[in-house]
N, C-alpha and C positions, 0 to 999 in steps of 0.2 A: 456345188460345183457349177461354174459357168461354161465349162467345156466338157462335152460328153461325146462318145462314139457309139452309135447305135449298132445293134447286132448285125445289120446288113452293111455296116461299114460307113454309113453316112455320119459326117462330123456335125455335131450340133453346138452352136455357140450362142450363149445368152437366150436359150430357149427356142432358137430358130436354126434352120439349116445354115451352115457356116457361110455359104455364099451370100446369104441375106443378113445374118447376124453380125458379120464383120463390119457392116456399115454403122452399127451402133457404137463400135469402138472409137470412131472418129469424134462424135460429140463427147463421149466420156473422156477421151484424151484431151479434147479442147478444154473441158472443165478443169482438169488437173493443171494444164499449162496456164489457164486463166488465173488460178490461185497463185502460181509461181510468178506470173507477170505483175502481181501487185507490188513487187519490189520496185517497179518504176514509179510508184506513187510516193517515193521517199520525200520529194519536194514538199508534199503536204505536211509531213511530220517535221520536216526540217525547220520551218519558221517558228512554230511554237516551242520546239526544243531549244532553238537558239535563244529565244527570250527567257525560257525557264532556266537553262544551264549557263547562260552568258557566253555562248560559243560564238566565234567569228564565222564568216562564210566559208573559209578554207577548212576549218575544223569540222563544221557541220556537213561538208561534202565527203569527208573521209569514210564514214560508214558505207555510203553508196559506192565509192570507188573500190573499197575492199570487197564488198559483196560481189561486184562484177569480176574481180580477180579470182576469188575463191570459186565462184560459179563456173568460170572457165577452167580453173585448175583441177577441179574435182571430176570433170567430165572424163578425162582419160583414165583416172584412177578407178572410177566406177565401171568403166568399160571392161577392165580386166577382172573385176570381181563379180560382175553381173552374171556370167555363166554359172558361177558357183552358188550364188545366193538365189538366183531366179528373179524374174521380173516382178512378181507380186511382193515378195519380201523386200526387195530393193526399194520399190515404190513406198511401201509402208514405213520403212526406216527413214527414208528421205523426208517423207511427209511429217513425221514426228519431229525430226531435227529442224526443219524450216519453221514449223509452228513454234517450237521451243525457242528459236532465235527471236521471233517476234515477242513472245511472252517475256523473255529475259530482258529485251530492250525496254520494256515498260518499267523496269526497276532500275535501269542504269542512271547514275547520278553524275556522270562525266563522259567526255567524248570517248575515252578509252573503253569504257563499258559498252558503249554503242558500237564501237568498232568490233569488239569481240562478239557481242550478241547478234546484232543485225548483220554486220559484215562477215565475220568468220563463220559463225554458226549458221546464220541464215543462208549465206552463200554456199556453204557446204551442203545444206539440205537441197537447195535448188540444183546444184551440180549433180547430186545423186539421182534426183527424180527426172530431170529434164529429158534425158535421152530415152527413157523407158517407153513412153507413149509413141515416140517416133519409131523405135525399134519394133514395137508390137504391130502397129498399123502397116509398116513396110513389109513385115512377114505375111500378114493376112491379105495384102494387096500386091502380089508379085506381078500382076498384069497392069497396074497403074500406080506404081510406087510414088512418083513425083506428086501426082494429084492428091493421093491420100495423105502423104506427109505434109504437103502444103496446106490442106484443109485443117489438119490437126493442130499445126502450130499457129493457126489464126488465133487460137485462144490466148497465146502469149502476147501477140501483137495488139489485139483488141482489149486486153485486160484493163488498160487505163480508162477506157470508156465506161467500164462497170465499177472497177475497184476504186478509182479516184473519186467519183461522186459519192460512193458509199463511205469511203474513209473520211471525206470532207464532212459529210452529214454526221458521222459518229463523233468526229472531233468537236464539231459545234455543239453536239448534244451531251457528250460525256467527257470531253477534253482528250488530250493526246494519249496519255498513258493507258486509260481503260480501253481506248480504241486499239492500241497495239495488242493488248491482251485478248480482246474479242476477236480480232482478225487472226491472231496466232492460233487460238483454240479452234475457230471455224475452219481454217485451212487444214489443221491437223486432222480433224474429224472427216472432212470431205475427202482429202487425199487418201487417208487410210481406208475409208469405206470403198473408194473406187479402185484401190490397189488390187482387190480381189478379182476385178475384171481384166486386169492386164496379164493375159495368158497368151503364150505363143502357140501357133498351130502345130499339129503333128508334122514331123519331118516329111518333106516331099509333097505336102498338101498343096493342091491346086484348086482354084475356083472352078466350078462347073456351070456352063461349058467353059473350057480354057480359051481365053481370047487371044487373038494374034498379038504377038509382041511388037513394040515399036520398031521401026526400021533400024534404029541405032541402039537396040537393046544390048545389054552386056554380053560379051563373048563368054563361052564356057571357061576359058582359061583366064585365071586371075594371077597377078604377080604374087610371088611367095613372100616378098619382103617389101613392106610399105616404104621403108627408108631408102631402098635401092631403086625406087621407081620414080622416073621423071614426072609422071602425072601427079604424084603426091605433092611434090614441091611446087608444081604449077598451081594446083588447087589451093595449097596453103598460102602461097604468095597472093593469089587473086582474092582469097577470102580475107586476108589481112587488109588489103587495099580497100575492098568493098566495105568491110565493117569500119575501118578507120575513117573513110569519107562519111559514111552514114552516121556513125556515132558522134563524130565531130560536129556535124550539123545539128543533130538532135540535141546535143548538150548545150548549144547556144541558141536554140530556137526562140525562146522568149526574149533573151537578151538582145538578139539581133532585131527582133520586132520592135522592142522598146527604144533601143539606142540608135539604131541605124534608120529605121523606117519611121519612128516616132509615133507608134500606135499606143493606145492606152494599155496599161498592164493587164486589165481585165480582158481586153480583146486578145492580147497576146496569149493569155492563159487559156481562153476558150478555143483559140485556134488549134491547141494541142489535140482536141477531140477530132478535128478535121484531119490533122496529120496522122493520127492513130488509125483512122479509117483506111487511109491509103497504105499505111504500114501493114494492115491486116489483109486487105484484098489482094495485095501483090503476092502473098505467099502461095495460095493455090494457083494463081496465074503462072508464076515462075516455076512452080513445081510441075505444072502441066507442060510448059514450054521445055523444061529439062527432060521430060519423058519423050518428046517428039523431035527435038533438034540437038545437034552436036553441042556439047557444053560450052565450047569456046565461042560459038555464035551467040548463045544466050548471055554469057558473061560480057562480051563486047557490047551487046545491046544495052545491058544495065549500065556499063561505064559511060556509054554515049549519053544516056539520059542524065546521069550525074554531071557529066561535063557541061551539058546545056544548062543545068541548074546553077552550076558554078559561074558560068558566063553571065547569066542573068543577075546573080547577086553581086558580081564584081562591078556591074554598071548600075546597081540599084541606088536610089537616093531617097531622101526623106519624103514621105507621102505616097510612095509607090507600093501601096498595100497589095495590089493584084500581083505584082512581080514577086513580092515576098511570099504570099500564100502559094503561088504556083511553084516557086523554087523549092520551098520546104516540103510541099506535098511530094515532089519528085524525089527529094533526098530520103524522106521516110519510106516512100514506095520502093526505092532501090535497096535500102537496108533490109526491109522485109523480104525482098526477093532473094537476097543472099542467104538469109536464114532458111529458105526453102531449097535454093540451088545446092548449097554445100552438102547437106545430107543426101540429096538425090544423086549428085555426082559421085559421092563416096560409094553409094550403093551400086552405081553403074561401073565404076572403074575398078573396084576392089571386091574381094570375096564377101558376099552378103552374110555368110555365116559368122564373119568376124566384124560385122558392122559396128557393134557397140564399142569394141576396142579401137577400130579404125577411126570412127567419127569422133571419139573422145580425143584422139591425138590431133585430128584435123581441127577440132573446135578450139584448140589452144590459140589458133589464129585470131579468134574473136577477142580473147583477153589481150593479146598483143596489140590489136587494132584499137581497143578501148584505151589502153594506157598511152600509146603514142598519140592518138587523136586528141586526148585531153591536153597533153603537153604541147602539141603543135598549135592548137587553137588559142590556148591561154598565152603562150609565149609570143605568138604573132600579134595578138591583140595588144599585149603590153609594149611590144617594140614599135608598132606603127600607129597605135592609138585609134584604130578603126577596124571594125569587123569586115569591111570591104576586102582588106588585104588577106584575111584568113582564107578566102576562097581561091586565091592564086595558087598556093601550094596544093590545095585540094584538087584543083583543075589539072595540075601537072601530074598528080598521082593517078587520076583517071586515065590519062594518056599512057602512063606507065602500065596501068592495069590492062589496057587494050593490047599493048605489046606482049605482056606476060601471058595473057589469055591466048593470043594468036600463036605464040611459039611454044608454050609449055603445057597449056590446058588441053592436052590431047592424050588419048590412050597410047601408052608407050609401045614400042616394038622391040623385038629381040628379048634376050634373057632378062627377066624381071623389069622389063619396060625401058631399058637403056638402049 
């Protein structure tokens, strides 16, 4: 057992007093999310599979699109079953499913098989596991939820820095299908092994000494109905806009660099590592900010950064590599920030005891943002023939996000927040 209660009442976690042992849960959660974040390395599998199976670019993108949709769709479902199954069993089940998705992908002989294995099965496993480390660390860190959550999800954001070079090396050494099998088995073993550490604290547990809460900490009263609360709709709309802008930019990062700026494909690909660093470091930063400032201020700050990045890219021309790198560092930075802000704001606005269910519902905004973002960028590029014009609707969306944050992203008043 990794959690024990001594006769004198002291809670022990991972062999240490809980106030110390809880810090070990952050790197353990990071490793779990790092495994899940390998899904963003699909582009490395995509090219060899296109050549082997004779797929077009649109077909080869389908498994990745489907994995994002199922990843987002399973979050609310898992939230409602998590209290019954428990955090450890849920993590183990999800780890087995996501690993199985990778293994089955290695045997697929057509795009439909990849959609089912990598997209549906893999996405289901990710959706089951993703919220568990976030829930666990948020319960063990009632005094600094935003920072703890932000640090934990760094694993997902920085995953491409580790898993992409690893996958690329394995593909060069063993080819693509054995690589999918090896990664699937490795993820299955790692996640199942770490699932035994994903244990919630005893009820009413507090770190000793209890630290002073932030000035804007959650009030004792929480709305009884999520859907009757204005704050929920404000958070959901802001999350859609934040992820839509961020995922739209991320999806065309390399293409913009090659077509609009005119950089070499190898340079465009290597710049992804730089962008991933900004995506990772923003998560603990925005989590920390969300602990200390009112959420609508933090959201407006994020939208302002994205707006500046859009303006830079609207004016960008061939050869302006510095403008390109700065702009996309900011886009990736803000997307990572939203993936820390949204769970932290959910914890502050709504009942922490129902966090798994509540954040599962809030997270559907991520799926909506991903789908709309793909359609907006692709359609705009086709209509106007240049990626410059893609950033005009994105800039307008950031302005809409500022308005929504300023008017809706506030704790509601009155019955159930209305």
